[in-house]
C-alpha positions in Angstrom: 133.5 246.8 64.8 130.5 245.9 66.6 127.4 247.3 65.8 125.1 247.4 69.0 121.4 249.6 68.8 121.6 251.4 72.6 117.7 251.1 74.2 116.3 254.4 74.3 112.7 255.0 75.7 110.9 255.2 72.5 112.1 252.3 70.7 112.7 249.9 74.1 110.5 246.3 73.3 107.9 247.4 76.3 107.0 251.2 74.5 106.7 249.3 70.7 104.6 247.1 72.4 102.7 249.2 74.4 101.7 251.0 71.3 101.2 248.1 69.1 97.9 246.9 71.6 96.6 250.7 71.5 96.9 250.8 68.2 94.2 247.7 67.6 91.9 249.1 70.7 91.1 252.2 68.6 91.1 251.2 65.0 88.5 248.5 67.4 86.5 251.5 68.6 87.1 253.3 65.4 89.5 255.7 67.1 91.0 256.7 63.9 93.3 260.2 65.0 95.0 257.6 67.5 95.4 255.0 64.8 96.7 257.4 62.4 99.0 259.0 65.4 100.1 255.8 66.3 100.7 254.4 63.1 102.9 258.2 61.7 105.1 257.0 65.0 105.6 253.5 63.4 106.4 254.7 60.4 109.0 257.5 62.3 110.5 254.4 64.1 111.1 252.3 60.7 112.6 255.7 59.3 114.7 255.9 61.7 115.9 252.4 61.6 116.6 252.5 57.8 118.4 255.6 58.5 120.6 254.0 60.8 121.4 250.8 59.1 122.4 253.2 56.0 124.7 255.6 57.6 126.7 253.4 60.5 128.1 251.8 57.6 129.5 255.0 56.2 131.3 256.5 59.1 134.5 255.8 59.6 137.7 257.7 62.0 141.3 257.8 61.9 143.6 259.5 64.7 146.7 261.6 64.0 149.1 263.0 66.6 152.5 264.7 65.0 155.0 263.9 67.3 156.1 260.2 68.8 155.7 260.9 72.4 155.5 263.4 75.1 156.5 264.2 78.4 154.5 263.9 82.4 152.7 266.5 82.7 153.0 267.8 79.2 149.9 268.6 77.2 149.8 266.7 73.6 147.3 268.2 70.7 146.1 265.2 69.2 143.4 264.8 66.4 140.1 262.5 65.4 138.9 262.6 61.6 135.5 261.6 61.4 134.5 260.8 57.7 130.7 260.3 56.6 131.1 258.9 53.2 127.1 258.6 53.3 125.0 260.8 50.7 122.7 261.7 54.4 123.7 263.7 57.2 125.1 263.3 60.6 123.2 264.9 63.7 124.8 265.0 66.7 127.3 262.2 66.5 128.6 261.5 69.8 132.0 260.4 69.9 133.3 259.0 73.7 136.7 258.5 74.5 138.0 256.6 77.8 141.4 256.8 79.7 142.7 253.2 80.8 142.3 255.2 84.6 143.3 258.7 85.1 146.6 257.8 86.5 148.1 257.2 83.3 146.3 259.7 80.4 143.8 262.0 81.0 141.7 264.7 78.6 140.6 268.4 79.0 137.2 268.4 78.9 135.0 271.0 77.7 134.8 272.8 81.6 138.7 272.8 81.2 138.9 269.7 83.5 141.3 267.1 84.0 139.0 263.6 82.7 139.9 259.9 82.3 136.8 260.3 79.8 136.5 263.2 76.8 132.3 263.3 75.1 132.7 264.8 71.4 129.3 266.1 69.8 129.3 267.0 66.1 127.8 267.3 63.2 128.7 266.1 59.7 127.3 266.5 56.3 127.0 263.9 53.3 129.9 263.0 52.0 132.5 264.2 54.1 134.8 265.1 57.4 135.1 266.3 60.6 138.4 267.0 63.1 138.4 267.8 66.2 141.0 268.9 68.7 141.2 266.1 71.5 144.0 267.7 74.3 146.1 264.7 75.9 148.2 264.7 79.4 149.9 261.6 79.9 150.0 261.4 84.2 152.8 258.3 84.4 156.4 257.3 82.2 155.2 254.6 79.8 153.3 253.1 77.1 149.6 254.1 77.5 146.4 253.5 75.7 142.9 254.2 75.3 140.8 251.8 77.6 137.2 252.3 75.5 136.8 253.7 71.8 132.5 254.2 70.9 130.5 255.9 68.8 127.3 256.6 68.8 124.8 257.6 65.5 121.6 259.3 66.3 118.5 259.3 63.8 117.1 262.4 63.3 113.9 262.5 65.2 116.2 261.3 68.5 114.1 257.6 68.3 117.2 255.5 68.3 120.9 255.3 68.6 124.2 252.9 67.2 126.7 252.7 69.1 129.8 251.4 67.5 132.6 250.0 70.1 136.3 249.0 68.2 138.8 246.9 68.8 142.0 248.1 71.5 144.1 246.4 69.0 143.6 249.8 66.4 144.0 252.3 69.3 146.7 254.3 69.4 149.7 254.0 71.7 150.7 257.1 73.7 154.2 257.2 74.8 155.3 259.2 77.8 158.6 260.1 78.5 159.6 260.2 81.9 160.8 264.1 83.2 164.1 265.6 82.9 165.3 267.8 86.0 166.6 270.7 86.0 170.6 270.5 87.0 169.9 272.3 89.8 167.4 270.1 91.3 170.3 267.4 91.2 173.8 267.0 93.7 175.8 266.2 90.9 178.2 269.3 92.0 180.1 266.6 93.3 181.3 264.5 90.2 181.3 267.4 88.0 183.1 269.7 89.7 184.0 268.3 93.5 181.9 268.3 96.9 182.8 270.4 99.8 183.8 267.5 101.5 186.2 266.4 98.6 189.7 267.1 98.0 190.1 266.4 94.1 186.7 266.4 91.4 185.9 263.1 89.9 186.1 264.9 86.8 188.0 268.2 86.3 192.0 268.8 86.7 192.2 271.1 89.0 195.8 271.6 88.5 194.8 273.2 85.2 193.2 276.3 85.3 191.8 277.3 81.7 189.8 280.5 82.8 186.8 282.0 84.4 182.9 280.8 84.3 180.1 282.0 86.7 179.8 280.6 90.1 177.5 277.5 90.6 177.7 276.8 94.0 181.0 274.5 93.7 183.4 274.4 96.6 185.2 277.4 98.1 188.2 276.6 96.5 186.7 276.5 93.0 186.4 280.7 94.0 188.6 282.7 91.7 189.3 285.1 93.9 191.3 287.4 92.2 188.9 288.0 89.0 185.8 288.4 91.8 187.6 291.1 93.2 188.0 292.7 89.9 184.3 292.1 87.8 182.6 292.2 92.0 180.6 289.2 91.7 181.6 285.7 93.0 183.5 283.9 89.7 184.7 280.6 89.6 187.5 278.7 88.0 187.0 277.1 84.9 189.7 273.8 84.5 190.6 271.8 81.8 188.6 268.3 81.6 189.8 264.9 82.6 190.0 263.4 78.7 188.3 259.7 78.7 185.9 260.5 81.2 183.3 257.2 81.8 180.5 256.7 84.2 178.3 253.5 84.9 174.7 254.8 86.1 173.1 251.4 88.4 169.6 252.5 88.6 168.5 250.1 91.6 164.4 250.3 91.9 164.7 246.9 93.9 163.9 247.5 97.8 165.9 246.0 100.9 164.0 242.5 100.5 164.3 240.4 98.0 161.8 241.9 95.7 160.2 244.5 97.1 159.8 247.9 94.4 160.6 250.9 96.1 157.9 253.3 96.6 159.8 256.1 95.0 160.6 254.1 91.9 159.3 256.4 89.5 161.7 259.7 91.5 164.7 257.7 90.9 164.1 256.6 87.6 163.6 260.7 86.6 166.9 261.2 88.4 169.0 258.7 86.1 167.8 260.6 83.4 168.4 263.8 84.8 171.9 262.2 85.6 172.7 260.8 82.3 171.6 263.7 80.4 174.4 265.9 83.1 176.6 263.4 82.9 176.5 263.3 78.3 176.0 267.5 77.9 179.4 267.5 79.5 181.3 264.9 76.9 181.3 261.9 79.5 180.6 258.6 78.2 177.6 257.4 80.1 176.2 254.1 80.4 173.1 252.8 82.1 171.9 249.4 83.2 168.2 249.2 85.3 167.2 246.7 87.5 165.0 245.1 85.3 164.8 242.4 82.4 162.8 241.4 79.6 163.5 238.0 77.8 164.5 239.6 74.7 167.7 242.0 76.4 167.8 240.4 79.1 169.0 243.4 81.8 167.9 246.7 80.7 171.4 248.5 79.8 171.9 251.7 77.6 175.5 251.6 76.0 178.6 254.6 76.9 178.0 256.6 74.4 178.2 261.0 74.5 175.6 261.7 71.3 172.1 263.3 71.3 170.8 260.1 69.7 172.0 257.9 72.9 170.1 260.3 75.3 166.9 259.7 73.3 167.3 256.7 73.2 168.3 256.1 77.0 165.8 257.9 77.9 162.7 256.3 75.6 164.1 253.0 77.2 163.6 253.5 80.5 159.5 254.2 79.6 159.6 250.8 78.6 159.7 249.9 83.0 156.8 248.9 84.5 155.6 246.8 87.7 154.6 244.0 86.0 158.3 243.1 85.4 160.5 240.9 86.1 163.6 242.7 88.8 166.4 240.4 89.9 167.7 240.4 93.9 169.8 243.6 94.6 172.6 241.3 95.2 172.3 239.8 92.0 171.9 242.4 90.4 175.3 244.0 91.5 177.0 241.1 91.0 176.1 241.3 87.2 176.9 244.5 86.5 180.4 245.0 88.6 180.9 241.7 86.8 180.0 243.6 83.3 181.8 247.1 84.8 184.4 248.9 82.3 187.4 248.7 84.3 188.1 252.5 83.8 184.7 253.7 84.4 183.4 254.7 87.6 180.4 253.3 89.1 177.3 255.9 90.1 174.3 254.4 92.2 170.9 255.4 92.4 168.9 253.6 94.3 169.2 251.2 97.0 173.1 250.4 97.3 175.2 247.4 96.9 176.6 245.6 100.4 179.8 247.8 100.5 182.0 244.8 102.2 181.6 243.0 98.6 181.7 245.6 95.7 184.3 248.6 96.0 184.7 251.5 93.9 181.5 252.8 93.4 179.7 256.4 94.8 176.1 256.8 95.4 174.3 260.0 94.2 171.0 259.2 95.5 170.0 256.8 98.1 
C-alpha cells in the first residue's frame, strides 16, 4: 500500500504560506481577531493531519464474489467490504475502481450506465465494517482485472485527504467465459442429422428407425409422413445413434497470411464452443485443438470426452487464448493436428481451412 497526500486548496503550501504571512502581519498590527482566526485554522489543519495519520493505518478492504467465472455480457455481483479498525469514524470515504478498458470489464454506475470506472462513497463507524455491492460485466472473453483501486480518506473538516493506492498483485481476477451459442444459431444439422444436399447422416443410422420426434429443420427425407398425417404436425423420424462416434474440432484462428489473426476470432471461438457443446450433449466424444500454443503445454488441446466436466474444462481453456500468444502458420498447424488425429475421428474445421490437395477426410462447419 502506498499512502499519498492529496493536494487541496486549504492545505496547499501556497495557502499555508500566505496565511502564515498574514498571521505575522495581523499580529504586528495587533489585529488579534484575525490572529485568533488564523491560529484556529492552523489548529484545524493540524487536527486534520493527525486524524488522517491515525485512521489510515486502520483501514482495510476485502473483495468477495460467489462465482468463479461469468459469461460475456452477464452481470456478476461482487462485494467490497471496508473495515475501520480505528476508534474514530470515517466520513465520506471514497473508493475508486478502474478497469483496464471498457472492452474487458465494465461497472454499473449510479446512473445505471456502463462505465470503466466506479466511485463509491460511504461512512464507516468506528470498529465496524461496511459492505457495498458492485455489479461487474465482462465485455470480452479472457482473464481480466482492475487497473487501479484507490481509497480516499477525508478528515471531518474536509480540509485534507489521504489517497491509499494498492498493488495490482492483490487485485481479483475475473474469468469471463465465451458465450455458448444457441443450437438453432449454428448449422450442425449436417453432422447430426445430415444436410439437405447429403445422402446420409454422419451421426445417425438411417436404416434403423426407433421412433419419432419433433421436426428440427432436417432434410425432407427425415420427415415421418404417416406420423405427420396422424398428429397433424410435422414429425421427424428418430434414428438409432451410431455407437463410438468421435469428432476432432480444429479451430484455426490464423488468416490466409502466415501469422495474421482473423478479425472474427471471437466469433470463431464462440462457434467452436457451441459445436463442442452440441456434440457432447449428443453423447459424442469430441476433442478440440486450437491453433494457439503455450510454452508449458504446447498446442492448446482438450481431449475427447463426453462428460459435463470436460465441457467446463474446454470453456475455461479457450478463455486463455489472447492475441499476444503464439500461433502457428496454417500449414504447420494442420500438419501437426492431422498427424496426431485418431483414425476413427471425423475432422471438423472451424476457421481458415487446410489445403484440400494436401489433407483429406475433413469437413468444414464454419469458414
